[in-house]
GUMARSE-580273 format. One line per field, with one value per residue (C-alpha): x, y, z. Coordinates in nm, 4 decimals, always signed. Example, Ala and Ser with C-alpha at 12.3 -4.5 7.8 and 13.67 -1.06 7.14 Angstrom:
2
x <- +1.2300; +1.3670;
y <- -0.4500; -0.1060;
z <- +0.7800; +0.7140;
% end
This chain:
118
x <- +19.4681; +19.2620; +19.5201; +19.2887; +19.1675; +19.4403; +19.1663; +19.2763; +18.9330; +18.7373; +18.4790; +18.1207; +17.8966; +17.5300; +17.3873; +17.0605; +16.8852; +16.6240; +16.3254; +16.0420; +15.6921; +15.4224; +15.2794; +15.6100; +15.5999; +15.7740; +15.5599; +15.5960; +15.5363; +15.4442; +15.3901; +15.3398; +15.0833; +15.1231; +15.1029; +15.1170; +14.8557; +14.6702; +14.9084; +15.2136; +15.3243; +15.4267; +15.1993; +15.3223; +15.0942; +15.2626; +15.0464; +15.0693; +14.8846; +14.6953; +14.4055; +14.0773; +13.9791; +13.6302; +13.3402; +13.1573; +13.2257; +12.9827; +13.0998; +12.9176; +12.8832; +12.9904; +12.7467; +12.9477; +12.8994; +13.2563; +13.3428; +13.3443; +13.4446; +13.3721; +13.0835; +13.2990; +13.0060; +12.8530; +13.1645; +13.1037; +13.4179; +13.5493; +13.7076; +13.9627; +14.3194; +14.3320; +14.5780; +14.5811; +14.7110; +14.9617; +15.0908; +15.0892; +15.3981; +15.3754; +15.6897; +15.7974; +16.0328; +16.3520; +16.2629; +16.1563; +16.4949; +16.6767; +16.4550; +16.5389; +16.9117; +16.8991; +16.6961; +16.9391; +17.2348; +17.0709; +16.9656; +17.3248; +17.4489; +17.1884; +17.2814; +17.6508; +17.5601; +17.3420; +17.6181; +17.8624; +17.6150; +17.5934;
y <- +15.3352; +15.2493; +15.1785; +14.9427; +14.7246; +14.7757; +14.8651; +15.1256; +15.1713; +15.4837; +15.4223; +15.4318; +15.6915; +15.7784; +16.1210; +16.1883; +16.5241; +16.5970; +16.7992; +16.8877; +16.8096; +17.0766; +16.9005; +16.8963; +17.0584; +17.0322; +16.8990; +16.8789; +16.5389; +16.4894; +16.1195; +15.8375; +15.5620; +15.2790; +14.9192; +14.6801; +14.7087; +14.4029; +14.4220; +14.3873; +14.7499; +14.9494; +15.2454; +15.5278; +15.8195; +16.1210; +16.3452; +16.6668; +16.7217; +17.0290; +17.1363; +17.1742; +17.4950; +17.5919; +17.5342; +17.8352; +18.1240; +18.3790; +18.7208; +18.9931; +19.3249; +19.6421; +19.9360; +20.1004; +19.7882; +19.6589; +19.3023; +19.2228; +18.9171; +18.5636; +18.3815; +18.0773; +17.8669; +17.8938; +17.7773; +17.4824; +17.2758; +16.9230; +16.8080; +16.5635; +16.6425; +16.6576; +16.4402; +16.5897; +16.3448; +16.5376; +16.2748; +15.9009; +15.7384; +15.3936; +15.1883; +14.8360; +14.6350; +14.7493; +15.1168; +15.0568; +14.8991; +15.1917; +15.4318; +15.2488; +15.2614; +15.6328; +15.7072; +15.5131; +15.6983; +16.0388; +15.9528; +15.8588; +16.1886; +16.3844; +16.2044; +16.2878; +16.6517; +16.6722; +16.5189; +16.7835; +17.0592; +16.9380;
z <- +0.6079; +0.9153; +1.1865; +1.3806; +1.0934; +0.8349; +0.5851; +0.3312; +0.1665; +0.2613; +0.5340; +0.4112; +0.5716; +0.5828; +0.6629; +0.8485; +0.8408; +1.1069; +0.9847; +1.2208; +1.0964; +1.1079; +1.4154; +1.6066; +1.9490; +2.2809; +2.5637; +2.9411; +3.1017; +3.4668; +3.4088; +3.1643; +3.1176; +2.8753; +2.7755; +2.4846; +2.2098; +2.0739; +1.7746; +2.0029; +1.9803; +2.2872; +2.3549; +2.5825; +2.6685; +2.8264; +3.0417; +3.2398; +3.5662; +3.6770; +3.8910; +3.7006; +3.5312; +3.6505; +3.4108; +3.5488; +3.7869; +3.9260; +4.0403; +4.2291; +4.0534; +4.2276; +4.2301; +3.9500; +3.7328; +3.7597; +3.8492; +4.2189; +4.4225; +4.3077; +4.4741; +4.5539; +4.6755; +4.3265; +4.1408; +3.9075; +3.8655; +3.8587; +4.1841; +4.0445; +3.9509; +3.5720; +3.3814; +3.0359; +2.7754; +2.5648; +2.3219; +2.2657; +2.1175; +1.9592; +1.9009; +1.8164; +2.0360; +1.8594; +1.8995; +2.2610; +2.3378; +2.1739; +2.3711; +2.6942; +2.6191; +2.5331; +2.8447; +3.0672; +2.9169; +2.9659; +3.3230; +3.4072; +3.2604; +3.4584; +3.7825; +3.7267; +3.6617; +3.9723; +4.1898; +4.0625; +4.1558; +4.5168;
% end
């Protein structure tokens, strides 16, 4: 018997099993960009930031044919900081609210942990 409700019937349960899809991966996020789609769905794009990888480098050759120093003035590269979009997550309002609640709970736990470390 359930002591709080006085109910003697067994409590119903449901089981969830988490299976990772073939496309599942962990990503690092330095930031997020998002908004509401024309269909009223929240769109969140997570990105990582990095400096650009050069498009082209030129190196001097040493007399023995091995690679020498880079000719930095000849480097071809973008000058902007790169924000590489890693994943976009779309969710309806109910999922967004659950996401917000989960995020708030985990932030509170992290703040408590960080205070204990200090």
